[in-house]
Backbone bond lengths (Angstrom), bond angles and torsions (degrees), N, CA, C in turn:
res aa  C-N    CA-C-N  psi(-1)  N-CA   C-N-CA  omega(-1)  CA-C   N-CA-C  phi
1 M - - - 1.455 - - 1.520 109.03 -
2 G 1.316 114.31 151.30 1.449 119.22 178.15 1.515 110.79 -172.05
3 M 1.336 115.30 -165.02 1.453 121.35 -178.43 1.529 108.72 -140.35
4 V 1.331 115.76 141.37 1.457 121.07 175.53 1.525 107.51 -71.18
5 V 1.335 116.88 121.47 1.467 121.02 -178.28 1.522 112.11 -107.58
6 D 1.336 116.80 -12.62 1.453 120.65 179.57 1.516 107.72 -160.63
7 F 1.329 116.87 139.22 1.455 120.19 174.01 1.513 108.74 -155.56
8 D 1.324 116.43 127.04 1.459 123.34 178.03 1.526 107.61 -112.97
9 A 1.329 116.88 103.81 1.460 121.35 -176.42 1.530 111.59 -65.09
10 F 1.319 118.03 -28.80 1.461 121.36 -178.99 1.526 111.26 -63.34
11 V 1.321 117.49 -44.56 1.469 120.90 179.14 1.524 112.22 -96.62
12 G 1.330 118.15 -13.45 1.457 121.95 176.64 1.513 114.84 77.62
13 L 1.324 117.18 23.21 1.459 120.65 -179.35 1.522 111.11 -119.15
14 G 1.324 115.15 146.77 1.455 120.13 177.49 1.512 111.17 -148.84
15 R 1.330 114.11 177.62 1.462 121.27 177.47 1.519 108.38 -130.76
16 V 1.312 114.87 142.38 1.456 121.75 174.64 1.520 107.29 -119.71
17 R 1.328 116.33 138.27 1.470 121.69 178.61 1.517 107.99 -111.08
18 T 1.342 115.86 129.66 1.454 120.84 178.35 1.524 109.80 -74.79
19 D 1.306 115.91 168.87 1.457 121.06 179.14 1.531 111.89 -64.18
20 D 1.345 117.14 -23.23 1.473 119.38 178.52 1.534 112.69 -95.38
21 G 1.336 117.88 6.71 1.455 121.75 172.42 1.515 117.25 99.48
22 A 1.330 119.25 -5.88 1.469 121.02 177.71 1.527 109.53 -73.24
23 E 1.326 117.07 145.80 1.459 121.52 179.75 1.520 110.59 -119.77
24 Y 1.347 114.93 141.47 1.457 121.81 179.85 1.519 109.18 -136.05
25 M 1.322 115.60 139.93 1.460 122.10 176.72 1.527 109.33 -78.36
26 F 1.343 115.60 156.14 1.456 120.62 170.70 1.522 109.26 -149.85
27 H 1.327 115.44 154.29 1.456 122.84 176.80 1.527 107.47 -101.02
28 C 1.336 116.49 150.95 1.463 119.91 -177.09 1.527 112.49 -59.02
29 A 1.326 118.58 -24.43 1.467 121.02 176.76 1.520 111.86 -65.02
30 E 1.329 117.94 -16.18 1.465 122.40 179.75 1.528 113.14 -87.88
31 I 1.325 118.14 -2.17 1.466 120.29 176.74 1.528 107.10 -74.10
32 A 1.304 116.34 117.15 1.461 122.69 -166.97 1.526 114.93 -64.41
33 D 1.324 118.87 -28.81 1.472 119.15 -177.04 1.525 113.02 -82.55
34 G 1.334 118.27 2.65 1.453 122.09 176.50 1.520 115.04 88.59
35 S 1.330 117.03 -7.45 1.459 118.87 177.39 1.521 108.95 -73.46
36 R 1.294 117.22 162.67 1.463 121.29 -179.71 1.519 111.23 -111.72
37 D 1.328 116.54 16.27 1.461 121.30 -178.42 1.523 109.01 -145.30
38 I 1.328 115.94 147.48 1.457 121.48 176.95 1.523 107.72 -150.05
39 A 1.296 115.91 140.07 1.462 120.77 -175.48 1.520 112.00 -79.39
40 V 1.325 115.04 140.43 1.461 120.49 172.54 1.524 107.92 -60.89
41 G 1.314 117.07 137.01 1.455 122.22 -178.40 1.515 113.64 97.02
42 T 1.332 117.51 -7.89 1.462 121.38 178.80 1.522 110.19 -70.59
43 R 1.332 116.81 129.44 1.471 121.50 174.36 1.520 107.39 -76.49
44 V 1.331 116.10 135.06 1.457 120.99 -176.76 1.527 111.14 -138.14
45 S 1.314 114.18 157.40 1.458 120.79 166.08 1.522 105.77 -110.52
46 F 1.307 117.42 155.50 1.459 121.83 -177.94 1.514 109.09 -162.87
47 R 1.315 115.58 169.68 1.460 120.67 172.67 1.520 107.48 -123.04
48 L 1.302 116.21 156.60 1.457 120.99 -179.75 1.524 110.30 -96.97
49 V 1.332 115.46 137.50 1.459 122.09 174.75 1.526 107.99 -130.63
50 S 1.297 116.16 153.82 1.456 121.08 178.34 1.527 108.48 -94.80
51 K 1.339 116.46 120.38 1.461 122.37 178.12 1.515 108.24 -135.68
52 F 1.311 115.92 132.56 1.459 121.27 175.41 1.531 112.10 54.61
53 G 1.322 116.74 35.39 1.453 121.28 175.83 1.519 115.52 81.04
54 R 1.332 117.66 11.00 1.470 119.68 177.28 1.531 109.16 -144.89
55 E 1.320 115.26 162.51 1.453 119.62 178.85 1.523 109.85 -85.23
56 E 1.345 115.57 137.90 1.449 122.30 177.09 1.521 108.58 -132.54
57 A 1.327 115.72 158.99 1.463 121.03 177.72 1.529 109.32 -80.79
58 A 1.318 116.08 138.69 1.466 122.66 177.24 1.524 108.09 -134.31
59 A 1.313 116.20 162.28 1.466 122.47 -179.82 1.518 110.76 50.93
60 V 1.324 116.15 49.54 1.470 123.01 -178.23 1.533 107.89 -70.68
61 T 1.330 116.78 116.17 1.463 122.57 -174.14 1.506 110.83 -124.89
62 P 1.354 117.93 118.56 1.466 119.40 175.50 1.525 110.95 -59.68
63 T 1.330 116.67 139.65 1.467 119.74 -179.29 1.512 110.50 -108.27
């Protein structure tokens, strides 16, 4: 679980912060409901995947 702390719809990238303070990047294609936009402050669930040598958020789902 976490919260979207940053999202730039123009470039399609955002960051989600977990409840313990870790932050992970995500691409708008990872928003599970198919939308390409998500509001900052939205509580989300997600899973971590390894991409390009680092962990990123995937299957970002508003809760």
